[in-house]
Structures are given as C-alpha cells and as structure tokens.
C-alpha positions in Angstrom: 7.0 11.3 11.4 9.0 14.1 9.7 10.7 13.7 6.4 12.8 16.1 4.4 14.2 16.1 0.8 17.0 18.7 1.1 15.4 21.9 2.5 11.8 20.8 1.6 9.9 19.2 4.5 7.6 16.7 2.8 6.1 15.1 6.0 5.4 17.6 8.8 4.5 15.4 11.7 2.2 12.6 10.5 0.9 10.4 13.4 -1.4 7.4 13.0 -2.5 4.4 15.0 -3.8 1.6 12.7 -5.6 -1.3 14.4 -5.2 -4.8 13.1 -7.6 -5.5 10.3 -8.2 -1.8 9.4 -8.3 -0.7 5.8 -7.1 2.9 5.9 -7.8 4.9 2.7 -5.3 7.8 2.2 -6.4 10.5 -0.2 -4.9 13.9 -1.2 -3.6 15.8 -4.2 -0.2 15.1 -5.8 2.6 16.3 -3.6 0.7 16.0 -0.3 3.1 13.3 1.0 1.0 10.2 0.6 3.6 8.1 -1.4 6.5 9.3 0.8 4.6 8.3 3.9 4.2 4.7 2.5 7.8 4.5 1.4 9.0 5.6 4.9 6.9 2.8 6.5 8.5 0.3 4.2 11.9 1.8 4.8 12.4 2.7 1.2 13.0 6.3 2.4 15.0 7.5 5.4 13.0 9.8 7.7 14.5 12.3 10.2 12.1 12.2 13.2 9.6 9.7 14.4 9.1 6.0 15.2 7.3 3.3 13.2 6.1 0.3 15.2 4.6 -2.9 13.9 3.0 -5.2 16.6 5.0 -3.2 19.1 8.4 -3.7 17.4 10.3 -0.6 16.2 10.9 -0.8 12.4 14.2 0.3 10.9 15.8 1.9 13.9 16.4 1.5 17.6 17.3 3.9 20.3 20.8 3.4 21.8 22.0 5.8 24.5 19.4 8.3 23.5 20.4 8.2 19.8 18.6 6.6 16.9 20.6 4.0 15.1 19.6 2.2 11.9 19.3 -1.5 12.1 21.5 -3.9 10.1 20.3 -4.5 6.5 19.7 -8.2 7.3 17.3 -7.1 10.2 15.6 -4.5 7.9 15.2 -7.2 5.2 13.4 -9.4 7.7 11.2 -6.5 8.8 10.3 -5.6 5.2 9.1 -9.2 4.8 6.3 -8.3 7.2 5.2 -5.3 5.2 4.0 -6.0 1.7 4.0 -3.1 -0.9 2.5 -2.9 -4.3 3.5 0.1 -6.5 2.1 2.0 -9.4 4.5 0.1 -11.6 4.3 -3.6 -11.5 8.0 -4.3 -10.7 7.9 -7.9 -11.8 11.1 -9.7 -12.8 10.9 -9.9 -16.6 13.1 -13.0 -16.9 10.9 -15.0 -14.6 7.5 -16.6 -15.2 4.5 -15.5 -13.2 4.8 -18.5 -10.9 8.6 -17.9 -10.4 7.9 -14.2 -9.5 5.6 -15.2 -6.7 7.8 -18.1 -5.5 11.0 -16.0 -5.2 10.3 -14.2 -2.0 8.8 -17.4 -0.5 11.9 -19.4 -1.1 14.6 -16.7 -0.6 13.1 -14.7 2.3 10.7 -17.1 4.0 13.0 -20.0 3.2 10.0 -22.2 2.1 10.7 -25.4 0.3 10.1 -25.1 -3.5 7.3 -27.5 -3.5 5.4 -25.7 -0.8 6.1 -22.3 -2.4 4.8 -23.6 -5.7 1.6 -24.8 -4.0 1.1 -21.4 -2.3 1.9 -19.5 -5.5 -0.8 -21.6 -7.3 -3.3 -20.9 -4.6 -2.8 -17.1 -4.9 -2.9 -17.2 -8.6 -6.2 -18.9 -8.4 -7.3 -16.3 -5.9 -6.5 -13.5 -8.4 -7.9 -15.4 -11.3 -4.7 -16.1 -13.1 -4.1 -19.9 -12.7 -3.8 -20.3 -16.5 -1.1 -17.7 -16.7 1.4 -19.3 -14.3 3.9 -20.3 -17.0 3.8 -17.0 -18.9 6.3 -14.1 -18.7 5.3 -10.6 -17.6 5.5 -9.2 -21.2 2.8 -11.7 -22.2 0.3 -10.3 -19.8 -1.9 -7.2 -19.8 -1.2 -4.4 -17.4 -4.1 -5.5 -15.2 -2.9 -9.0 -15.1 0.6 -7.9 -14.2 -0.7 -5.8 -11.4 -2.7 -8.8 -10.1 0.4 -10.9 -10.1 2.2 -8.2 -8.2 -0.5 -8.2 -5.6 -0.4 -12.0 -5.4 3.3 -11.9 -4.9 3.0 -9.5 -2.0 0.2 -11.2 -0.2 1.7 -14.7 -0.6 4.4 -13.6 1.8 1.6 -13.2 4.4 2.7 -9.8 5.6 1.2 -8.2 8.7 0.6 -5.0 6.7 -0.1 -4.2 3.1 0.8 -0.9 1.5 -0.9 -0.1 -1.9 0.2 3.0 -3.7 -2.0 4.1 -6.6 -2.0 0.5 -8.0 -4.4 1.4 -10.8 -2.9 4.7 -11.9 -0.8 3.1 -14.7 -3.6 1.0 -16.1 -6.0 1.6 -18.9 -9.5 2.4 -17.6 -11.0 -0.9 -18.7 -8.4 -2.8 -16.7 -8.9 -1.0 -13.4 -11.9 -3.0 -12.3 -10.2 -6.3 -12.3 -7.5 -5.0 -9.9 -9.9 -3.2 -7.6 -11.9 -6.4 -7.3 -8.8 -8.3 -6.1 -8.1 -5.6 -3.5 -11.7 -5.5 -2.4 -11.5 -9.3 -1.7 -8.3 -8.8 0.4 -10.1 -6.0 2.4 -13.1 -8.2 3.1 -10.7 -11.0 4.3 -9.5 -8.8 7.2 -6.0 -7.9 5.9 -4.6 -4.7 7.4 -4.0 -2.3 4.5 -3.0 1.3 3.8 -4.5 2.2 0.4 -3.4 5.4 -1.4 -5.9 5.9 -4.3 -7.6 8.5 -6.4 -10.5 6.1 -7.0 -12.9 7.8 -4.5 -15.8 5.4 -5.0 -13.5 2.5 -4.4 -12.0 4.1 -1.2 -15.5 4.7 0.1 -16.4 1.0 -0.6 -13.4 -0.7 1.1 -12.0 1.7 3.7 -12.9 1.6 7.4 -11.3 5.0 7.8 -10.1 7.7 5.4 -7.3 10.2 5.9 -7.0 13.3 3.8 -3.4 14.6 3.5 -2.6 18.1 2.6 0.8 19.8 2.6 2.6 16.9 4.5 0.0 16.8 7.3 -3.2 14.9 8.1 -5.8 17.6 7.4 -8.9 15.5 8.1 -9.7 11.9 9.1 -12.8 9.9 9.9 -15.2 7.3 8.5 -15.6 7.2 4.7 -19.2 8.5 4.8 -18.1 11.5 6.8 -14.9 12.4 5.0 -16.1 11.8 1.5 -19.7 12.8 1.8 -19.7 15.5 4.5 -16.2 17.1 4.4 -15.5 19.8 7.0 -13.0 22.0 5.1 -13.3 24.0 1.9 -9.9 22.4 0.8 -11.3 18.9 1.0 -14.5 20.0 -0.7 -12.3 21.4 -3.5 -10.3 18.2 -3.8 -13.4 16.0 -3.9 -15.3 18.1 -6.4 -12.8 16.9 -9.0 -14.4 13.5 -8.7 -18.0 12.9 -9.8 -20.4 12.0 -7.0 -18.2 12.8 -3.9 -18.2 15.9 -1.8 -20.0 19.1 -2.6 -19.9 21.5 0.2 -18.5 21.7 3.8 -20.6 20.2 6.5 -22.1 22.8 8.7 
C-alpha cells in the first residue's frame, strides 16, 4: 500500500498478510504511518496504490479494464461492517443511551430486529462490565467506561477484523487498565485484531506478532519476544528505550 497527503508519501509500500485469529501489534513513533495504515484498511482514507483483501474479497475498489475503480458507497458500507474500528476518541452518539449506541449498527446495518439487538447489546455490556450503565448517556460515564462501550459497539457487529488505534491514549492513567483488560479478553477469544499501541507491556502480552513501523515502512517484524526484547536495529532500540523494561541494545 502507498498513500500520499499532497506531496508527502506517508505509506511507502506496506505489505502484510494477517492470518485469521492473529493479534498484530503495530508500534512506532508518531508520524510513522500507523494510524493512516488503519484508516486505509477501513476505507476512511483513499490510497493511491495497493490492494486490501478480506477473506479474498477486494475492499473498497475493483479492477475494471486494468483500472482501479472505487465501489459504490452502499457496497463500501457493507464492507465496513466487516471491519470494526475503535479510535482514540470514543465517538459515541451523545444523544443516545449506552444501549442505543450499541444497538444502532445492529438494527441499521445488520438489519437485526430490535429485540434481538437489545439482547446482544446486553450480552456485550455484560462482557465489558457495564450492564448497570445501559440506560445512561455518554456524558454520565468516565472515559474508560465510554471506551469500553465503544469497544462493545464495534465487536457486537461481529466483524471479521478489529482495528484498535491507540484506544487508551485519551484516558487518565488509572482508567487504562480496565480498557486493556477488555481488549485482552477479545484477543484470548480468537478475534483477529490490528492493535496500534504505545503500551509496550500490553503489546507483548496480547500480540502474536509485532510490526515496527518507521518512516511509512515496516522496519522490523516478528514475535513479541524477539521484537520487543531482542531488537535488531539501533532505531528500534532507541524507540523502545523510551519505555521502561523493553529493549536495551540490538541483538548481535
């Protein structure tokens, strides 16, 4: 995948195969292309070169007579339903209750009857520990609770792929743990996830593979123990040394 903003090339040929059930941790400094990569996968950003396939189906575009053509918005909407995304900001609808926020996609996109959607919403609220908050509005919740609702809303749609972009970065430190515990549970359940995070210990705990992005490219990738504890490049060592207890010197 290649992506430009004006004259600036943000993604410079990023290629990945992600097996079903893998939890891919994506790390790197600000500006390395991590968030742009996720936004391209979810078709929130156009990209100039490359192909994204989910279960063998091209996402967003198809080739017609040798030229790439963007799909109709209705087709893209259906494809987005298979790719859940949770952002740094919670993006909950402020005029809807917690339960209504989760039900909306189920009834409007999945066309699920209201009673079934309410039951499923309740099941996921129980899963994230917020059953007693179902009738509250977002402003009545803490940041950690709002982010747990956002996660429940995304996974209730039963997507084939989940994208998590720095979901704890906007939270107070004491609220981070409750959100990470929810994500840890999803990872252990076998959900396919791409997780962008600066929580290095968390990445090491849940990821089956870690990718280090630098300057719009994949600079290193491998098992968490190798990438985070035995980095090969001085650049990755420098990045990891900003975090306590991960990375100290290049493997040699």
